[in-house]
N, C-alpha and C positions, 0 to 999 in steps of 0.2 A: 309314417304313423298318422292316423286320422283322428281328429278330435271332433266330437259331435256336441252341438249346442242346442238348447231348447229355448225358444223365444216366445214371449207373450206379446201379442200385437196390440200396442196402443200408440197413439201419436200425440204430440204436443207441438204447438207452434213456437218456434225458437226465435229469439231476438238476435239478429246477426250483428257482429262487430263491424263497425265502419272504419276499418283501418286503411292506411295507405298500402301500396303494393309491397309485398315482402316474400322472400323465398325462405320457408321454414322447414328444417330437417330435424326429426326426432332421432336420437342415437340412444337405443335402449339396451340395457344389460340383460342378456338372456342366459347368463351363466347358471351352473347347477346350484349355486348358493341362493338363488331367487326361488322361493317356494311357489307352488302353483297359485295359491290365493293372492300372494304378493304380486305375481305377474299379472293377475286379473285386475288388481288395483292400478297397476301401471298402464294396462290396456285402457281402463276407464279414464285414467288421467289424460291420455292422448285424445280420446274421443271427446271428452268434455271441452278441451281447448279447441279442437277442430270445429265443434258445434258453434262456438262463439265467434268463428272467423268468417269473413266474407270471402268464400273460396271461389276462384275462377282463374282463367288463364291471364286475366288482366289485373287481378287484385292479389289475393294471397294464393301461393302455390305451396303444397305440402308434400314432403317425402319422409319415409320411415326406413331406418337402418337398424337391424338387430345384430348384436355381436356377442361372442363368447370367446372360444379359441380361434374362431374364424368370423368372417363378416358376411351377413346376408342382407341383400337389398330387397326389402319388402315391397316398396314401390317408389318410383322416382318422382321428381317434381313435375315431370311432363305427363305422367300416366293418367291422373284423375283430375276431374274438374268439378265434381260434386261431393257433398258430404257423404251421401249414401255409398258411393264407390269406395271412398277412403275407409269408412267404418267397416264395410264388408271385408276389405283387405286386412284391416287391423284385427278383426275377430278371427281371421284364419291363421294368425301368427302362432306357430308352435315353438316353444322355448328350445334353444339349441342345447342347453344343459351341459356346457363344457367349462372351459377356463374363463379368464377375465382379461382379454387383450384390448384394453381401452385405447392405447396408443395406435394400434392397428386400425381400429374403427375411426379414429379422428383422421388418420391419414387417408382412409377410403373416402370419408366425407369431403375432405379438402380436394383430393385429386379426381374423384368420380362423381359423387352425389351433387356437388356444387359446380359441375362442369356444364358447358353449353350443350353438350351432347345429351345430358340427362335433364335438360329443361331449365337450368339456372339462367337468370337474366342479368345482363350488365346494368350497372347504375341502379340496381334494386338492392335493398338491404338483404344480406345473407345471415340468417340466424340459425344456430344449432343449439338444441336442448339435449344435454347428456344426462341420462338417469342411470345411476349405478348404486349397488349396495355393498361393494367391497373394494379392496385395494387392488390397483392395476397390477397385472403380472408382467408388464413391459414398461418401457419408459414413455412418459407422456409429456414431460416439460418441453422438450425440443420440438416435437411435432405439433403440440398445441400452440407454441409460440409462432411456428411457421403458419399455422392455420389463421391465427389472429392477424399475422402480418399480411396474409392474402386478402383480408377484409371480412372474415367471418366473425360475427359476434357470438360468443359461446356462453351459455348458461349451464352451470354444473349443479345438478340436484343429487345430493347424497342421502341415502336412506340407511338407518340402523348402523351397519358395520362399516360404512364408507369412511375413507381417510380424508380428513380436512386438508392436509397438506397437498394431497393429490388433486382435490377439488380446486384449490386455489391455483395450482400449477396449470389446470386446464382452462379455467374461466377467464373471461375478459375483465379488465378493471372498469369501474371500482368493484371490489369484491362484495361489498355490502349489497349491491344491486344484482350481482350475477352468481353468487354462491349461496346455496340453500342446503342445510343439513337437518333432516327430520328424524325422529326416533323410530318411525315405522312407516310402511307404505300407506297405512290408513290416513296419515297426516299429509300426504303428498299433495292433496287438493289445495293446501294453503299456498303452495308455489303457483298452482294453476290460476288462482284468483289474482295473485300479484302479476303474473305474466300477462293475463288478459288485460289488466289495467294498463300495462305498458304498450300493448298493441291497439287497444280499442279506444274509440272516442267516448268520453265520459258522458253518461246520461244521468237522469235524476237519481237512479239507484246508487251510482258511484259518488254522488254528492252528499247523500244522507247516510246515517248509520242504520242500515236496514236490518242487520242481524240475521239475514236469511242464510240458512246453512248451505243451500245449493243455488237456487235461482231467484233473483230479484226481478220483478216485472214492474216497470215504471208505469204510472198512470198520472193523470193531471193532478199535481199537488200531493201525490201519495204513491204507494207501491204495494205490491203483494208478493208473497213468497211462494214459490213452486218447487217441485222436486224433479229430478232427472228421471228419465225413462227407467222403469223397474223399481222406482222408489215411491213411497207414499208419505204424504205430509202428516206429521204428528199433530196432536191436539193443541200444541202451543203455536201452531200455524207458522212455525219458523224452521224447526228441525225436520229431518227426513229419515225414514227407515227403509232399507232395501227389502224388497219382497223376497221372502225365502221360499223359492219354488220347490226346494227339496222337502219342505214340510208337507207337501201334498202327497208324499209317498215316493221313496227312492229305492224301492226293492230291486229295481233292475241293475243298480250299481253294485259290483262285487265288493268294493272297498268303501269308497266315500263319495257322497253327493255334494257338489259345490254349486250354490246358487250364483248366477251372474246377473249383470245389470240388464242385459238385453233380453228381458222377458223369458228367462229360462234357466237351465242348469246344465252342468256337465258332470261326468263321472271323473273322479280323481283317485289315483292309486296311492297306496301307502308308500312311504319313503323306501326306495330301493326297488320299486316296481314301475312298469310302464303300462299304459292303457293299450289294450289290443284293438284291432281294427273294428271290432263290433261296438266300441265305445262303452262297453260295460265291464268286461272282465279284465284282469291284470296278469302280467307275467313279470317274473323277476328280471331286472335289467342286466344284460350281459355287458358290463363295462369294458370288457376286453374287446368287444366288437366295435367300440368307438375308435379303435386304433391303439395298439399296445406299444407305440413307439417309445414310450417311456421305459418299457421293460426291455433290457438288452437281449435276454434269451427267451423267456416264456411267461405269458400272462395267464393267471388263474382267477376266474370270476368268483365272487362271493357276494352275499347280500350287502347292498349299499357300497360296493366297491370291488376291489380286486387286489391281488398281491402278485409279486414277481417271483419266479422260480428260475434257478440256474441249471445248465446242463451238467452232466456228470464230469467231475474233475474241476468244477468251478464253485466258488463260494459267493453268496450275496453280500454286496458292500453295505455300508451304513446308510447310504441314500436309499436302500431298498429298491433300487431300480437296476443299477449296473452290476456286472459280475466280474470277478477277478479269478484268474487261474490259481489253484491251490499251490502255494510255494512249499514243496516237500522238503526243500533244504532247511526250512525253519524248524523242522522236527528234529534237527540235529545232523550236521554234515561233518562230524568228527572224522569220518572215514576218508574225506577228501583232504589231501595235504594242503592244497592251495585254494581252489575255487570250486564251489558247487553250483551247477546250473540246473534250475528247475525246468521240467518239460511236462506236458500233459500226462497226468497220472504217474509221475516218477521224477527222476533226476539223473544226472551224470556228472563226473568229475572233469575239470578242465584245468590246465596248467597256465601260469602266467607267461607273458611273452618272454621268449628266450629259454623256456623250459619245454621238455617233452614228457608225455605221460608214459609211465612204466607199464609193464605187462599186467601188473595187478590192478590197473585202471584206477588207482587211488593216489599213489605217490608220484613225485616229479623229479627229474634230474636236469641240471643245467646243460644246455647244448654246448659241446666242445667244438667250436668253429675251427680250431687249429687242426683238428683231425681231418678236415676236408682238404688239407694240403696247404702248408704255409710257405710254399716256395717263394712268395712275394716278399717275405721278410728276409733281409740280408743277414741279420744275426739271430734273433730269437722271436718266436711267436708266443703271445700270452692271451689265453682265452678269458673273456669277460662276458657278462650278461648281454645277450643279443649281439655278440660279435667277438672281435679280437683286436689286439693292437700289437705293433712291433716294438721290441725293446732292443737297445744296443748294449754292447759290452762296455765295461768300465772304461772311462776315458773317451767315449764316443757319445754323440748326440744324434737323435733321429732327425732326418731331413724333412723338408716341407711335404715330400711325397708320402711321408709316414711309413716308408718301407726301407729305404736305404739309410746308411749311417756315415757320419763324417767325424773325424777326430776333433775333439773339442779344442777350439782356439782360445786358450786361457788368456792370451794377450788381449782378446776382444772384450774381456770383462773390465778393461781399464788398465793400461800399462803405465800409470802415473809413476810407479816406483822405478821404472827404467827411464833414465834421463834421455837416452838416445833411441835405441831400438830394443824391441821385445821379440824374442824368438820362441815360438811355441814348440813344445815337444809333448810326447804322450804323458798325460797326467801332470803337466806342469809347463814351465817356461824358464828362460834365462835371459839376462841382459847382455847387449853387445854395443860397443861404442863405434862412432863413425871414424873414418880414416883420419889420422892425425890426432886422435884422442886415445887415452888408455883408461881401462876400467879400474875404478878405485877399489879399496879393500871391502867396502860395503856391497860390492858386486851389483850396484845399481847406478851410481853416478859416474860421470866421466870427467877427466881433466885433460886439457889440451897439452900436448907434449911441448916442453920448453926447450927449443933448439938452441937458445942462447946459453943455456947451462952447459952446453958442450964446448964453450969457448968463444968469446966475442972480441978477441984482440983486434980484429980488422976494423971495428967501428971506432971513429975518433971520439965521439961523445957517448951515445947510448945505443944498446942493442935491443930491439923489440921483437919478441917471438910472435909469430902468426901461424895460422894453420899450415902445417907441413913445411915450415921454413922460418926465416928471419928477415928483418930489414933494419937499416941504420936510421937513427933519428938524431936531430940536433937539439941543443938546448935552446931555450927561449931567446929570440932575437937573432938566431943564426939560421942559415939555409944550407941544405945538403948540396954538395958539389956534384958535378957530372960523374965523378968516380963512385958515387953512392956510398962513400965511406967518410970523407973529410967534410968539414963545415966552414962557412964563411959568414961574418956578421952581415945582417941584412941592411941594405941602404934604402931606408924607407922613402927618402927623398927621390930616389931614382924611379919610383913608381909614378912620379908626377907630383910636383909641388904646387899644383893649381889651387890647393886649399889654402896655401899661404899667399896673402896679398903681395908680399915682397920677396922674402928669402926663406928657404927651407934649410934647416941644419939637422943632419942625421945624428942620432945617438943610439945606444943599445936599446932594442925593443921599442924604438919609436923615433920621433923627430919633434922639433919645436920650430916655431916661426919667429922671424926677426924682421923688424921694420926698418926702412931707410930713414935717414936723418930728416927730421921735421915731421915725422909721423909717430903716432903712439899705438902700441899693440892693444887691441881691445880685449874685453873679458873672455871672448870666445877663443882667444889664443891663436887666431888665424888672421883676422882682418886688421888692417892698419887704417887709422883715421887721421886725416890732416887736422892741424889745429884749427883751421877755418875751412869747413866743408864747402861753404858757398863759393869759395874761390877756386876750388879744384874739381868740382863735379858739375854735370849737366842737371841742375836742380829743377829746371822747367817752371819756376815760379813766374806767373804772369806779371806780378807787380814787384815783389821784393822777397829775397831769401834771407832768413835769419838763422845764423849758426848757433847751436847749443852744444854743450859737451857731448861729443860722440854722435851728434845728429844735427838736423836742421828742420825748419818748417817755413812755409810760405805765409805771407800776410797780404791783405788787400787794403786799399785806401778807404777812408771814411765814406760811408754810404754804400759800400759794396760788401758782399759776403763771400767767404771762401767756399767753393763748390765741393762736391763729393770727391772729385779727383785730387783734392788737396793742393792744387796748383793754380787753377783758373779762378777768376773773380767774376761775380755776376750779381744781379739783383734778385735771384731766385734760389731758394734753399729747400732741401727735402722736407716734406711734411709727413705726418703720421697717416697710415692707411690700414684698412682691413683687407688682407690678401688671402684668397682661397686658391690653392693649386690643385688642378684637376688632371691627374696623370693616368695614362693609358696602361692598363695591366693585362692586355689581351695576349693570346698565345703567340701572335706573330712577333711580339717584342723580344722574347727569349730571355732566360734568366740572366745571362751575362750582360746584356744590354740594359736590363731593368736596374742592375747595379749602377750603370752609368747615368740612368735617369735619376736615381736617388742622389748621386753626386751633383747632378745638374740642379736639383732642388736645393741642396745645401749651399751651392754657389750663389743662388739667388738670395737665400736667407742671409748669407754672410754679409751682403751689401745693405741690409736693412737695419734700422734702429728699432730693435724689438724690445718692448716692455708692455706692462699692463695698460699704460696710458699712451704709449707710443704706437708702433706698428704691431698688429696682431696677425698671426699666420695660422691658417687651417689647411688640412690636406685630405682629399678624397681620391680613392682609386676606383677605376671602373673596368669591367670586361663585359660579361653578359648580365651582370648586376652591378650595383653601386655600393661601395663600403666607405663610411667615414673613418679615416685612420685616426684623426684627432681634430676637434673643432677649434674655432678661433679662441675660445676661452681657456683652453687646456694649459698651454705653456706660455711663459712670460720672459724667457731668455733664449738667445740663439742656441746655446749649448743644449738646452732641453729639447728644442725643436730638431736640431741636427741629429741628436741621439735617437729621437723617436723615428725620424725618417729612415735611419739605417736599420731599424728593427722591422720596417714594413715588409710583409710577406707577399710574394708575387702571386696574383690571382689566376692568371691564364684565362682560357676560353675566349668569348666573343668580343666585339667592339661596339658597344651601345653608347655612342657619344651623346646622342640626343637625350637618353635617359639620365646620363651624368649631368648635363646642363640643367635638366629639370630638377634633379636633386640639389644642385648648387643653389638655384634660385629659390626653391621652396624651403630648404632646410639650412644649408651652410651659412647663408647670410641672414638667418633669423636671429633675433635677440636671445632666444633660448640657447643658441649654440655660440654666443659670444659676440655677435656683430653689434656695434654700437648704434644707438638710435639715429634715425635719419636726421633728426633735429640738430644733432651735433656736427653735421656736415663732414663726417669722416669719409674720405673717398673709399669706395668699394672697388677692388680690383680682382678680376678673375683671370687666371692663366691656365689655358688648356694645352696639354702636351699629348700628341697622338702620333702613331706611326702608320696609319692605314685609313681606308675608307670606312665610314660609319655604317653599321648594319641597320640603323634606324634613321628616321628623319631628324635633322638638326635645325631646320628652318624656324619652326615655331619657337623653340626655347632659346635659340641664339638671339632672336629678335626680342623675346621677353626679357632676357638678361640685360640687353642694352637699354630697353625701355625702362627697366627698373633702376637705371642710373649706374650700372656696373660697367666699369671700364674693362673691356675684354681684350686679352692678348692670346694669340694662337701661335703655337710652336709646333712645326711638323718636321718629321724625319722619315727617310726611306720612302715608303709607298703612300705617304700621306697625300690626300687630294687637295690641291691648291685652292680649288673653288670652295671647298668646305672650310678651309682655314680662313679664307677671305670673308666668308659669310659669318664666321664666328667673331673675327677681329673688329674692334671699334674703329671709327674714323679719326684721323686719316689712316687707311689700312696699312700704308707703307711703314708707319711707325709702330704698328701693333701686330704685324705679321712677320714671322721668321720661319725659314726652312733650311734644312741641310740634308744631303743624301746619305750621310754616314753618322752613326751614333757617336763615333769618337770626336766629332766636330761640335757636339752640342755644348761643350764647355765654353767654346768661343762665343756662342749665342748668349750664354749666361753672362759673359763679360760685357757684351754689347747691350744687354737688355736694360732699359731704363724704366723702372716701375714707379718712379717718384713723381709727385704732383706738386706744383708750386703753391705756396700759401695764397698768392693772389687769385689762383684759380679755384680754391676751396678754402673756406674758413674752417679749418679742422680744429679738433679739440686741443686746447693748450694744456700741456702737462704741468700741473702745479706740484712742485717738489717741496719737501720739508727743508727749510733753510738750515736746520741744525744737523741734517743727515751728512754722513761722511762724504758721499758722492757729490752732494751739492757744494760742500766746502772745497773739495778738490777742483770741481769745475770753476767755481768762483776764483780760486787762486790762479788757475791756468788762464782764465779770461783776463785777470788783472795783469799777469805777467805779459800777455800778448799786447795789451794796451800800453804798458810801460815801454816794451820794446819798440812799438810803433812810434811812441813819443820820442824815444831815444834816437831812432832812425831819422826822424824829422830834424832833430838837433844836429846830428852828424852831417846830414845832407846840407843843412843851412851853413854849417861851419866850412865844409869842403867847398861849397859854392863861393863863399866869401873869399877863401884863400885862393881859389882859381882866378877869381876876378882881380885880386891884388897882384898875382903872378903875371897875369896878362898885361896889366898896367905897367909893371916894372919892365917887362920885355919890350913893350912899345917905347917906353922912355929911353931905354938903352939904345935902341935902334934909331 
């Protein structure tokens, strides 16, 4: 289509904008909603802005893109370098007159118009001015955000019917500087003035309130107003009126004459018509010729539009574009028993799955699959929808193959009612007893046959029935003789009277012990105690043995203390300690040996003076990880500790001895877990028990443990590595390192292990006891008795010495 313009030639010298370099692209709406005179205003808007710009390849470059349902590149940033070239190209723009695909136009500008290939420059501001009069028919928010992200500054100019939400979604922030909405295209020049201010250097006109409608021309200390080309200045010397070239006579235009700015006019057709090539006459627009893709079948053109029509057998849908085949079944498909299927210009009947259509082509009958041959069913074939199944006679159940049958085993439903055996029969079951039993009257329970009831005369004492026979039994205290019939009283002393210290005396159902003269039978009824034990036993007392009723004890001279063995005397006695036992729970230990390890721990505990203020004991177990079984603060008696040890569960898995030492140093000997403060000088003792090589390094934490003042003992068994044990043990290593090849020997290590530290070596915490407590009173009484006995012994020794000296003198005198 060709549009003819009429221009009147006149010139005016323009004042050019002295802006920095910028790449400017106009994106103008050419949709059918933009009327011809409005499009001309938009054309003038672009020309006015371009006239004010300093256009060249080095300063401002300008491009123009028109869009509707498609995008048209009017000219690129690289195409023109003069105002005249650009104005000429703008005047040749013909509106596309289709839809409003604004998002498509923004994407084109971002990907193509502002590309290097189209003349866009790097490090130069990229500015896009979008002018539209309607709501976009596609999405703009995402593509506009991408364009802004790529560095394009977007101005959105909306006219009349434009949607403010869409304008804000397109424009760059702040919106008050980049979004403009005017009531009509006639007011669009307001945005042009503001945009020129943003790009151009301010002159005298921009600094004063000149009130010029179109052009302000600065002069020294003043300004004058001028009008754009094709406009005349009104008498107020400020406002302008466009020259109406149509008033000179527009007889050549068939419909309407439109004056334009560029010194002329053009012919415009009424709504629904397009201008012919002669630029004068008009023809009705064939809207179908633009592409009737929106009509599914047929497009019919009418004035100012078109409508869609459907092929025969189809009906137009509510969207007035697509077509749907007429569903003849909707007119009433009562004649079809099950399902009606519409086809073009008709319908037919169809049966549901598992049914076949009868000859009347309306009704359906279920398919009898058994008639195809039911040889696979052992008993009966039963037809069902879409197939068949096999059924068995009464008393039978169908097998997993769903074809064959097996008699029902009623015993398998639970034969709890039968005490011994359940025997299945057709449609039921009965109970049967094992050999040697008879079925009771309830026909369910069984009773063993009592063979003694047949006569037990051969047994001297008792006849005992057993399964399928008898045996003889003797009364308590008697034993059955070799003839298996008669009985003899048991001589319990003949089994060995080692339990009696002296003499065993047999009686019925037992025995009693009797002591020799000078001895007294003790409460246990077995042991005999001499009146003075110190005279008849190896008491082992280093200094002196003191007999007491049924017992004895050792005493030491003044200045010496009785040691833990209860017999030797010395100047050192056990002190209180904080003891943490670290036991190996790795897989190589094995469960039965782990029980021996726990017994070993309890042997060690048994030798300690455990209390809150005395010795405290903690236990950790390790394998591939470390677990605190109980901390130092948890238990305060031996019995509590030993019970807790026996409840410890075996961990299994690896042997991370280094990790266990780290846990002991950082956690087990902390005050939070019950270790007493270092200021109290309570010795800290660690005992490591292991049966193999460590899977991690022990050097660092073995050293840190000893550096922290912890006395370290190392006990190894089996495959334990001696070098590792010696590295763990404190100096001297020989007193702190123990090894045995067999787990059964660790109890001996427990007997030999000395964990005690003398008070001279560490000033430990002194336990302050309540003088009124029962335990304190008993201890005081025992200490008093010991002192009295010692004093008494001194007197006896003094008396005996004096008498021996007198006897010696008498003997010498007689001789």
